[in-house]
Structures are given as structure tokens and as C-alpha cells.
C-alpha positions as CSV (number, residue, x, y, z in Angstrom):
1,M,9.0,15.8,-18.2
2,Q,6.4,18.4,-17.9
3,I,3.7,20.0,-19.9
4,K,4.0,23.9,-20.0
5,E,3.3,27.1,-21.6
6,V,6.0,29.4,-22.4
7,K,4.9,33.0,-22.5
8,P,5.7,35.3,-25.4
9,I,9.4,36.1,-26.1
10,T,11.0,38.6,-28.5
11,F,13.9,37.3,-30.5
12,L,16.5,38.6,-32.5
13,F,16.9,35.5,-35.0
14,F,18.2,34.1,-38.3
15,R,16.0,31.8,-40.5
16,T,17.0,29.1,-43.2
17,V,15.7,25.8,-44.6
18,T,18.3,23.3,-43.9
19,Q,18.6,19.3,-43.2
20,L,19.9,17.6,-40.2
21,K,23.3,16.8,-41.6
22,D,23.9,20.5,-42.1
23,L,23.1,21.9,-38.7
24,I,26.6,22.1,-37.6
25,N,27.1,24.9,-40.3
26,Y,24.8,27.2,-38.0
27,L,26.8,27.0,-34.8
28,P,28.6,30.6,-35.4
29,V,25.1,32.2,-36.0
30,G,24.7,32.4,-32.2
31,Q,27.8,34.3,-31.8
32,E,26.8,36.8,-34.7
33,L,23.4,37.4,-32.9
34,F,25.1,38.2,-29.8
35,R,27.4,40.5,-31.6
36,E,24.7,42.3,-33.5
37,A,22.7,42.5,-30.0
38,V,25.5,44.3,-28.6
39,Q,26.2,46.4,-31.5
40,N,22.7,47.7,-31.4
41,K,22.5,48.1,-27.6
42,L,19.8,45.5,-27.0
43,D,19.4,44.1,-23.8
44,I,19.7,40.4,-24.1
45,T,17.3,38.4,-21.9
46,G,18.3,34.9,-22.3
47,P,20.5,32.2,-23.8
48,I,20.5,31.1,-27.7
49,H,17.4,29.0,-28.8
50,W,17.2,26.8,-31.9
51,H,13.5,26.6,-33.2
52,Y,12.6,23.8,-35.7
53,F,9.5,24.1,-37.8
54,G,8.5,21.2,-39.8
55,F,11.0,18.7,-38.8
56,T,9.5,15.1,-38.8
57,G,12.2,13.0,-37.7
58,D,13.1,12.2,-41.4
59,E,16.8,13.2,-41.8
60,T,16.7,13.5,-45.6
61,K,13.6,16.2,-45.4
62,P,14.3,19.9,-45.3
63,F,12.8,21.9,-42.5
64,T,13.0,25.6,-41.3
65,L,15.5,26.4,-38.7
66,E,15.6,29.5,-36.6
67,V,18.5,30.5,-34.5
68,A,17.2,32.9,-32.0
69,L,18.5,35.3,-29.2
70,P,15.9,36.4,-26.8
71,V,16.0,40.3,-26.3
72,A,13.9,42.7,-24.3
73,T,12.6,44.9,-27.4
74,A,12.6,45.0,-31.1
75,P,13.5,48.4,-32.2
76,Q,11.3,49.9,-35.1
77,E,14.6,51.4,-36.8
78,Y,16.5,48.2,-37.1
79,D,18.0,47.5,-40.6
80,G,20.3,44.8,-40.1
81,T,21.1,41.4,-41.3
82,F,18.9,39.5,-38.8
83,H,15.0,39.7,-38.1
84,F,12.7,40.4,-35.0
85,K,9.9,38.6,-33.9
86,R,7.4,38.1,-30.9
87,T,6.2,34.7,-30.4
88,E,2.8,33.5,-29.3
89,P,2.3,31.6,-26.2
90,F,4.0,28.0,-26.8
91,K,2.4,25.1,-25.3
92,C,4.8,22.1,-25.0
93,V,6.3,19.1,-23.4
94,S,9.7,20.1,-21.8
95,T,12.9,18.1,-20.6
96,V,16.2,19.2,-19.7
97,H,18.7,17.1,-21.5
98,E,22.2,17.0,-19.9
99,G,25.1,15.6,-21.8
100,S,26.3,15.4,-25.4
101,W,24.1,16.4,-28.3
102,T,24.7,13.1,-29.8
103,S,22.4,11.5,-27.3
104,M,19.5,13.9,-27.6
105,P,17.7,11.6,-30.2
106,Q,16.9,9.2,-27.1
107,A,15.4,12.3,-25.2
108,Y,13.3,13.2,-28.1
109,E,12.0,9.4,-28.3
110,E,11.1,9.5,-24.8
111,M,9.2,12.8,-25.2
112,V,7.4,11.4,-28.1
113,A,6.3,8.4,-26.1
114,F,5.3,10.8,-23.4
115,I,3.2,12.7,-25.8
116,F,1.5,9.7,-27.2
117,A,1.0,8.0,-23.7
118,N,-0.8,11.2,-22.6
119,K,-2.9,11.2,-25.7
120,L,-1.4,14.8,-26.5
121,E,-1.4,16.1,-30.1
122,P,2.1,16.9,-31.2
123,L,3.1,20.2,-33.3
124,A,5.9,19.9,-35.9
125,M,7.5,22.7,-33.9
126,N,10.3,22.1,-31.3
127,R,12.8,24.3,-29.5
128,E,16.1,23.7,-27.9
129,I,17.3,26.2,-25.5
130,Y,21.2,25.9,-24.8
131,T,21.7,26.7,-21.2
132,N,25.3,25.6,-21.2
133,V,27.4,24.8,-24.2
134,D,30.9,23.2,-23.5
135,F,32.7,22.3,-26.5
136,T,35.6,20.8,-24.6
137,D,33.4,18.6,-22.2
138,Q,30.1,17.9,-24.0
139,T,28.9,15.8,-20.9
140,S,28.8,19.5,-19.4
141,N,26.1,20.5,-22.0
142,V,22.6,21.5,-20.7
143,T,19.8,21.9,-23.1
144,E,16.0,22.4,-22.5
145,I,14.1,20.5,-25.1
146,Q,10.5,21.7,-25.7
147,M,8.4,19.7,-28.2
148,G,5.2,21.8,-29.3
149,I,1.5,20.2,-28.5
150,V,-1.8,21.6,-29.4
């Protein structure tokens, strides 16, 4: 686990309000973002991110989800389905989770314990960066988890 500051990133993204139980419905959005980026000749600069705003751990409460694809620039003339934004620097606690997404809650618990043990102030903003996604062998998944801190 490490504390770091992620530099600003430009994203092509999709935003919705959802609940934890409905996340599976948004898996196809990543492919749609890639398709849109290629059709608009955007330079893709990284893997798919999922950004969570206002998620407190309560599975029954809605939160905002952004499925985001890093791109080099946001064209002024874009008039498509998705949106663009450039983020601010993001201070976070980061860890790499290897394996099935079903075991990710344990990684989050360890990160929360680290945050409180080090007297850091958490934000209700998290990111998951999907370095490798393997639907055939989920033990091959590699996900960087970033929990925002003040």
C-alpha cells in the first residue's frame, strides 16, 4: 500500500447513479467507450477506470459511477453520447489487487484500516483501474484500487 498523488488525466466517460448490485450492468460501457474513442480518432492513453463518488460501503445506498477511458485530448467539436473531463490531482492510498473481483472487499477493508491507522482523512471517492481483466480466469485480474484522501 502506498500514498500517492495521481496527476490530472483527461477522460472520455459515462456517468450514472446506481447501486452496488447493479454494477454488472455497466460492464459493456468500457467497450462502448473504446469504440467511441476509435471512431473519433482519439489517442487512448490507458486502461478503463471506474470512479465511485459517494459510495460509503452501504450496499443499499445509491452512488455516482463513472466508467472512464483515459484519452490524450478532449476535442472541442465532440457531440456524442459520452462526456469529457480533465481531473484535478488525486491524492489517494493505492494498492494492487490481483484476483477475482469477489475478493476486492477485503482489499478495501485493508485500505480503510491503513487510512485510519495512519490518521488520514478519507474522501468518498474511489477509483478502480483495470490493468488486466480476464473473464475466463478471474485469478488473472489485476486492478489498482485508489481510495481518495484529503
